[in-house]
N, C-alpha and C positions, 0 to 999 in steps of 0.2 A: 506613565508610558501609554497614554491613551492611543489607540490605534495600533498597538503592537500585535504581532502575530502570536497567538497562543498555540503551543504544541503540547499534546498529551502524548508523552513518550515513555521510554524505559522498557518497552516490550518489543524488541530488546534495545539496549542502549546504542549499538552500532548504527542502527537505522535512524535513531534520534539525532545522533551526531551528523549523519549524512544530511538530514533535513536542514540542520543549522548551517552546515557548510554550503549546501546548494542555495539556500535563500540568500545568503550573503554574497555568494558568487554572482547571483542574478542581480543583486543590488549594486555591484561595483560600478564606479569607484567609491561609492558610499557604503553604508551598512544598513541593516534593517533591524528595528527593535523587535526582539523575540523574547517571549516568556515561555518557560518550559516547566511542565509538571511531569516529573519523572517517576513513574510507578515502579514498584518492585516486581521484576519479571517472574520470579519463581512462584510466588503465591497466586499471581494472576493466571499463569499457565496451569498450575495445579487445579485451581477452581474450574477453569475451562475444560480440562481433561476429565474431570469428574461430573461434568454437566451442570455445574453451578453458575450458569450464565447470569443469574440474578446478582450474585456477588461480584462478578466481573463488571456487569453494567453499573452497579452501585459505585465501584471504584472509579470508573471512567466519568460518571456523572459528577462525583465529588471533585475530581480533578478539573473538569470543565467549569464548574461553578467557581472554583478557586481562581482559575485563570481569568474568568470574566470579572470577578471581584478585584483582581489585581490590575485590570486595565486592558485586557486583550480586546481588540476590535473585531477579530475573526479567529476561529479556532479550527485546527486540523488535528486529526489522529494520525500518529506516525506508524501505524501498523494496519495492514489491510484486514487482517482477521478481526481486529478490534472494532471494525465498522459494524459488527453485529450489535454493538452498543450505540451506534451513531444516532439513530432516531431518538433514543432516550436522552442522550447528551444534548442534541439539538433542541429538544423540547424543554430542557431544564435550564438553559442559559439564555440571557437576554441579548446575545450577540450572534451574528451568523456563524454557522458551522459549515465547512466546505468538505464535502464527501470526496474521497480519493478517486472515485470513478466519475466525478463531475465533468472533467475534461473529455470524457469518452461518451457523453450522452447524446451529442448531436453530430450529424455527419460532418459539418464544417469543422467542429472541434477535433473529430477523429482524424481528418485529413491534415490538420495543422500539427497534430502530434505524430505524424509519420505513418499512420495506418493506411492500408491500401483502400481502393475505392469501395463504395457501398456494394455489398453482396459478396465481398471476398471472405475467405475463411480466416478467422483469427484465433490463434491458440492462447490459452491462459495457463500460466504457472503460478502456483500458490499453495497455501496450506490446505488441508482437507476441508476445514470450515469455510475458507474463502471460496473454494470451488463448489462445495455443496450448497452454500447460501447464495451463489450467483452474484457476488459482490461486483465483479466485472462482467460476467456473462449476461446478466440482465440488461444493463445499458448497451452492451455491444449488440445483442440480439435485437433490441428495440431500435437501434440505428441501422438495422438491415444487414448485419454481418452473420455469417454462420460461425458458431463458436465451437472450438475443438478443445477438449480437455484430455489429460493423460488417462490411460487405462488404469483400472483399480489398483493393481499391484504396483505400478510405477508411481501412482499418486500417493500411495502409502509410504513408499520409500522417499519421495520428495518431501512429504510432510515431516518425516523423522529427521531428514537432513536439515530442513529449515529450523526446526524447533530445538535442535541440539547444537551442532558445530557452527552453522551459519549464523544463527541468532546471537551466539556468544562472541562472534568475531574470530573464531578459530576453526574454520571449516577444514575437515580432513579430505584427503583424496577420495575417500568413499562418499563423502557428502557431495563433492563436485561431480563425481560419477553418477550419483542418483539424479542430480539436476540435469546433467547432460542426457541421461537416458530418457527422462521425461520430455525434454526438449526434442530429442530425435523422434520420439513417438508422436509428438504433435505435428512435426514436419511430415512424417510418414502418413499421418491422417489427413494431410492436405492443407495444413496451415500455411497461409501466405505471409504471415507475420505473427509474432508471439509477444504477448504482454507479460512483462516481468511483474506479476501481480502479487508479489510479496516485497515489502520495503527493504528487506535484507538482500534480495537477489541482485540489485545493481552493484553491490559490493564485490560480487564474484563474477561480474560480467566479463571481465578480461580473461577469465579462466575457462570460459565456455567457447564452444566451436559452433556458432550458429550458421545454419544454411539459409536462413531467412532473416529479415530485419527483426531486431528486438526493440520493443517499445518500453521505455522506462517510465513506470507509473509515478515514481517519486519525482522525476523531473517535471512531469506534467502537473502534478499536484502542487509542487512548490511554485511553479509559474502562476498557477491559478490563485494560490494563497497570496502571493505578492501583489498580483493585480487587484484582488479584492481589498487588500489592506490599503491600497492607494486610491480606492474609490472608483 
C-alpha cells in the first residue's frame, strides 16, 4: 500500500471515522488507500491530563513509525490536541507529516478554505491545550488575522464538553450548550469567522447556531492529505 494516507487516530474514534469518510468522499467515484493506527483514548487522555506529555508523545511516535513501516506515504494526526506531539512524530518517520493547520498558514490557503480577507478577526474553538499552545492561533496570526479565543470560564466548559460527551460520540445537551456558549462569546468578541479547531466539533456542527461562517479544520486537513498523497 505504498503511498497510502496514514492516520494516527483513536483520540477519539468518532473523529477518526470522520477522517476516513471525508477522505473517501473526496476521492469519489474511487476510494483512497488509508492506514489507521488507532490509539486507546483513555490512557492517552489520562497521561495528558497529568502532564505526562512525554508518554503521549512516545505513543504517537510509535504509531507514526508503525504507519511508515506499513507503507504510508504521508501521515496525519486525527486530533488537534495531539499536534503537541507533531514535531516529534515528523522527526521520527521517513515520510512527510501534514500538520492540521497547514491549510491555514498562507493567505491564499486561508481564502480557499472560506476564511475572510487578511486582517479579519478569526475565532478558534478547541480544547484547552489546543488554545493554549496556539495550534491554529499561531498560523492564523502569522497570516495577518486577529485571533479571538473564548474567555477562561467558557474555554474550560468547552474543554470538558469536548473531552467527555463529544469525543465519545454521545454529546449531551449540556455539551452542545457549552460549545454554543463559547461560539457566541467569539462572535461577541468580534470574530468574523470561527475555526472548528477540534476534530470532533464538525460532528455536532448541525446542532450549533452560528452567526458567522464556521471553518471545518477536518475538511481542510483531509483535502491537504489527499492532495499530498497524490503528489
